C-alpha positions as CSV (number, residue, x, y, z in Angstrom):
1,M,22.3,-16.6,-27.6
2,D,24.4,-13.5,-27.5
3,S,22.8,-10.8,-25.2
4,N,24.3,-8.1,-27.4
5,P,24.1,-9.4,-30.9
6,N,26.0,-7.9,-33.8
7,I,23.2,-6.5,-36.0
8,D,24.3,-6.0,-39.6
9,T,23.1,-6.5,-43.1
10,V,24.3,-10.1,-43.2
11,L,22.1,-11.0,-40.2
12,V,19.1,-9.1,-41.5
13,S,19.4,-10.8,-44.9
14,R,19.5,-14.2,-43.3
15,L,16.5,-13.5,-41.1
16,I,14.5,-12.3,-44.1
17,A,15.6,-15.2,-46.3
18,T,14.6,-17.9,-43.8
19,Q,11.4,-16.3,-42.3
20,F,10.0,-14.2,-45.2
21,P,11.4,-15.8,-48.4
22,R,9.1,-13.7,-50.6
23,W,11.3,-10.8,-49.8
24,K,14.7,-12.6,-49.9
25,D,15.8,-11.0,-53.2
26,L,15.3,-7.4,-52.0
27,A,18.4,-5.4,-51.1
28,V,19.1,-4.8,-47.4
29,R,20.8,-1.4,-46.6
30,P,21.4,0.4,-43.3
31,V,19.2,3.4,-42.7
32,V,21.2,6.6,-42.1
33,S,20.8,7.5,-38.4
34,G,19.1,4.2,-37.9
35,G,18.4,4.7,-34.2
36,W,19.8,3.6,-30.8
37,D,17.0,1.5,-29.3
38,N,16.6,-0.3,-32.6
39,R,18.7,-0.9,-35.6
40,T,16.9,0.0,-38.8
41,F,17.5,-1.2,-42.4
42,H,16.0,-0.6,-45.8
43,L,14.4,-3.6,-47.3
44,G,14.1,-2.9,-51.0
45,D,12.6,0.6,-51.6
46,E,9.3,0.3,-49.7
47,M,10.0,-1.5,-46.4
48,T,12.2,-1.3,-43.4
49,V,13.4,-3.9,-41.0
50,R,13.7,-2.9,-37.3
51,L,15.6,-5.0,-34.7
52,P,15.8,-4.1,-31.0
53,S,19.4,-3.5,-30.0
54,A,19.0,-4.8,-26.4
55,A,16.6,-6.8,-24.3
56,A,15.1,-3.7,-22.7
57,Y,13.8,-2.6,-26.1
58,S,12.5,-6.0,-27.2
59,L,9.4,-5.6,-25.0
60,Q,8.2,-3.0,-27.4
61,V,7.9,-5.2,-30.5
62,E,4.7,-7.1,-29.8
63,K,3.1,-3.9,-28.4
64,E,3.7,-2.0,-31.6
65,H,2.3,-4.9,-33.7
66,R,-0.8,-5.0,-31.6
67,W,-1.6,-1.3,-31.3
68,L,-0.2,0.7,-34.2
69,P,-2.6,-0.8,-36.8
70,R,-5.4,0.3,-34.5
71,L,-4.1,3.8,-34.0
72,A,-3.0,4.6,-37.6
73,P,-6.5,5.1,-39.1
74,L,-7.5,7.5,-36.3
75,L,-4.6,9.9,-36.6
76,P,-4.1,12.9,-38.9
77,L,-0.5,12.0,-39.8
78,S,1.3,8.9,-41.0
79,I,2.7,6.5,-38.4
80,P,4.6,3.3,-38.8
81,V,2.4,0.2,-39.5
82,P,4.0,-3.2,-39.1
83,L,3.8,-5.7,-42.0
84,A,5.3,-8.7,-40.4
85,M,6.9,-9.8,-37.1
86,G,10.0,-12.0,-37.1
87,V,11.0,-14.5,-34.4
88,P,14.4,-15.2,-32.7
89,A,16.8,-17.0,-35.0
90,E,20.3,-16.8,-36.4
91,N,21.7,-16.1,-32.9
92,Y,19.4,-13.0,-32.7
93,P,17.4,-13.5,-29.5
94,W,14.3,-11.2,-29.9
95,H,11.3,-10.6,-32.0
96,W,11.7,-8.0,-34.7
97,S,9.6,-6.2,-37.3
98,V,9.1,-5.4,-40.9
99,Y,7.4,-2.0,-41.6
100,G,6.3,0.0,-44.6
101,W,8.8,2.8,-45.4
102,I,7.5,6.3,-44.7
103,E,9.0,9.0,-46.9
104,G,10.3,12.1,-45.2
105,E,13.3,13.7,-43.5
106,T,13.9,14.1,-39.8
107,A,12.7,17.4,-38.4
108,K,15.9,19.3,-38.1
109,R,15.2,22.9,-37.2
110,Q,16.7,24.4,-40.3
111,R,14.5,22.2,-42.5
112,I,11.2,23.2,-40.9
113,A,9.4,25.8,-43.0
114,S,7.6,27.5,-40.1
115,L,8.3,26.4,-36.5
116,P,5.0,27.9,-35.1
117,Q,3.0,26.0,-37.8
118,F,5.0,22.8,-37.1
119,A,4.3,23.3,-33.4
120,S,0.5,23.7,-34.1
121,D,0.5,20.6,-36.3
122,L,2.3,18.5,-33.7
123,A,-0.1,19.7,-31.0
124,A,-3.1,18.7,-33.2
125,F,-1.6,15.2,-33.7
126,L,-1.1,14.7,-29.9
127,V,-4.7,15.9,-29.3
128,A,-5.9,13.3,-31.8
129,L,-3.8,10.6,-30.2
130,Q,-5.1,11.4,-26.7
131,R,-8.7,11.2,-27.9
132,I,-8.4,7.6,-29.1
133,D,-10.1,5.1,-26.8
134,A,-7.4,3.9,-24.4
135,T,-9.2,0.9,-23.1
136,G,-6.9,-2.0,-22.7
137,G,-3.9,0.0,-23.8
138,P,-0.4,-0.7,-22.4
139,A,0.1,1.0,-18.9
140,P,3.4,2.5,-18.0
141,G,6.0,-0.2,-17.2
142,Q,9.3,-1.7,-18.2
143,H,8.3,-1.8,-21.8
144,N,8.5,2.0,-22.0
145,F,10.7,2.9,-19.0
146,F,7.6,4.1,-17.1
147,R,6.8,7.0,-19.4
148,G,3.3,8.1,-18.6
149,G,3.6,7.1,-15.0
150,P,4.4,9.2,-11.9
151,L,7.6,11.2,-11.9
152,T,8.5,9.7,-8.5
153,V,9.9,6.7,-10.4
154,Y,12.9,8.9,-11.3
155,D,13.0,11.0,-8.1
156,G,16.2,9.5,-6.8
157,E,18.0,9.9,-10.2
158,A,16.9,13.5,-10.5
159,R,17.9,14.5,-7.0
160,D,21.3,12.7,-7.2
161,A,22.0,14.6,-10.5
162,I,21.1,17.9,-9.0
163,V,23.5,17.3,-6.1
164,A,26.2,16.2,-8.6
165,L,25.8,19.4,-10.6
166,K,26.1,21.8,-7.7
167,G,28.2,24.7,-8.9
168,K,27.5,23.9,-12.6
169,I,23.9,24.8,-12.8
170,D,21.4,26.7,-10.7
171,T,20.6,23.8,-8.4
172,D,18.2,25.8,-6.2
173,A,16.0,26.6,-9.2
174,A,16.3,23.0,-10.5
175,S,15.2,21.6,-7.2
176,A,12.2,24.0,-7.1
177,V,11.1,22.9,-10.6
178,W,11.5,19.2,-9.7
179,E,9.6,19.6,-6.5
180,A,6.8,21.4,-8.3
181,A,6.7,18.6,-10.9
182,V,6.5,15.8,-8.4
183,A,3.8,17.6,-6.4
184,A,1.6,18.1,-9.5
185,T,0.1,14.6,-9.3
186,W,-1.9,13.3,-12.4
187,H,-5.5,12.6,-11.6
188,G,-7.0,12.2,-15.1
189,A,-8.2,9.2,-17.0
190,P,-5.4,7.4,-18.9
191,V,-4.9,8.6,-22.4
192,W,-2.6,7.5,-25.3
193,F,0.8,9.2,-25.4
194,H,3.8,8.7,-27.7
195,G,6.5,8.8,-25.0
196,D,9.4,10.2,-27.1
197,V,8.3,13.3,-29.0
198,S,11.7,14.5,-30.3
199,W,12.8,16.0,-33.6
200,G,14.4,12.7,-34.6
201,N,11.0,10.9,-34.4
202,L,9.2,13.6,-36.5
203,L,9.3,13.6,-40.3
204,L,8.9,16.5,-42.7
205,R,7.8,16.7,-46.3
206,Q,8.3,20.1,-48.0
207,G,9.1,21.6,-44.6
208,R,5.8,20.5,-43.0
209,L,5.2,17.8,-40.3
210,S,4.1,14.7,-42.2
211,A,4.7,11.7,-39.9
212,V,5.4,10.6,-36.4
213,I,7.6,7.5,-35.9
214,D,9.0,5.3,-33.2
215,F,6.2,4.4,-30.8
216,G,8.4,2.1,-28.7
217,T,7.8,4.1,-25.5
218,S,4.1,4.7,-26.2
219,G,1.4,3.7,-23.8
220,V,-1.7,4.9,-21.9
221,G,-1.4,7.2,-18.9
222,D,-0.3,10.7,-18.2
223,P,0.6,12.5,-21.5
224,A,2.9,15.1,-19.8
225,C,6.0,13.3,-21.0
226,D,5.0,14.3,-24.6
227,L,5.5,18.0,-23.7
228,A,9.3,17.8,-23.5
229,I,9.7,19.1,-27.1
230,A,8.3,22.5,-25.8
231,W,11.8,23.0,-24.3
232,T,14.1,20.9,-26.5
233,L,13.0,22.4,-29.8
234,F,10.4,25.1,-29.4
235,E,10.8,28.6,-28.0
236,G,9.0,31.9,-28.0
237,K,6.1,31.9,-30.6
238,S,6.5,28.2,-31.4
239,R,6.3,27.2,-27.8
240,D,3.2,29.4,-27.4
241,A,1.7,27.8,-30.5
242,F,2.4,24.3,-29.1
243,R,1.0,25.2,-25.7
244,G,-2.1,26.9,-27.2
245,G,-3.0,23.8,-29.2
246,L,-3.0,21.4,-26.3
247,P,-5.6,20.9,-23.5
248,A,-2.9,20.9,-20.8
249,D,-3.4,22.6,-17.5
250,E,-0.7,24.2,-15.3
251,A,-0.1,20.9,-13.4
252,M,0.5,19.1,-16.7
253,W,3.0,21.7,-17.8
254,A,4.8,21.4,-14.4
255,R,5.1,17.6,-14.9
256,G,6.2,18.2,-18.5
257,R,9.0,20.4,-17.2
258,G,9.8,17.7,-14.7
259,W,10.2,15.0,-17.4
260,T,12.4,17.3,-19.5
261,L,14.5,18.4,-16.6
262,W,15.1,14.8,-15.4
263,K,16.4,13.7,-18.7
264,A,18.6,16.8,-19.2
265,L,20.0,16.5,-15.6
266,I,21.0,12.9,-15.9
267,T,22.5,13.5,-19.3
268,V,24.7,16.3,-18.1
269,A,25.7,14.5,-15.0
270,G,26.5,11.4,-16.9
271,H,28.5,13.0,-19.8
272,I,30.7,15.6,-18.1
273,G,34.2,14.9,-19.2
274,V,33.0,12.3,-21.7
275,N,30.8,14.1,-24.3
276,S,31.0,17.9,-24.3
277,G,28.4,18.1,-27.1
278,E,25.8,16.2,-25.2
279,V,26.5,18.2,-22.1
280,E,26.1,21.6,-23.9
281,K,22.8,20.5,-25.5
282,S,21.3,19.3,-22.3
283,R,22.5,22.4,-20.4
284,R,20.7,24.6,-22.9
285,V,17.5,22.5,-22.2
286,I,18.0,23.0,-18.5
287,D,18.3,26.7,-19.0
288,E,15.1,26.7,-21.1
289,V,13.1,24.8,-18.5
290,L,14.3,26.9,-15.6
291,A,13.6,30.2,-17.5
292,D,10.2,29.0,-18.5
293,A,9.3,28.0,-14.9
294,R,10.3,31.5,-13.7
295,G,8.0,33.0,-16.3
């Protein structure tokens, strides 16, 4: 089978027709901004089909089918709940999913009615998620790129990026933030975390946070990785509202800055001369993290 299959409406229609014939007459349409880790399609008006785009993401399918139905009733906002799991076929090599469609628009800053209120609502969701019994939940690993594990997994990448960006960012300050993050070891009991709390995975209705989607990098462990949005979207009053709503100590905030800094560093280092837009966005995140660390 092709390791990088062409995922389009023709493939999805064939998979549905052969594996779930009760839905074979429903229209299949690509979802606008259908994602990178997965390709997403409308199935009729009330469902979506989600197919991993590469082998690395295929590990997440069975995890989501096992755990999301258990998490959903315990959370204050809507999350995706799988309706059916497809199997490899039609030269598509991985398991895939059918989900119920969740109404809403992605949380672009200009669409959010009140950023501090949005931040408070998101913090309340994460607190509720962390309070769910984590017994038997998926520990950090390949399935979620080690989100929720120790930052030392990415120590080499972060340090290499800092060296590569000498003269382009404040590398002394970046090194200090990274050292503090790595030193702030997690000693708590594992809790549930989302793993990719970003505006594209948060949905709005009438300007308010209404749903959290894409739990592919979820797991149980250190929830510090879920703090990244404090520097990628929030600032000032909204960052204060987010921080005030979470039971996170200074060490967790240090690790949260570390997760955010790592991702921004490797993005800048990997896109210089290739994608100026990505570089500029990630440089702003670096600036926010370093400024916040300085207090």
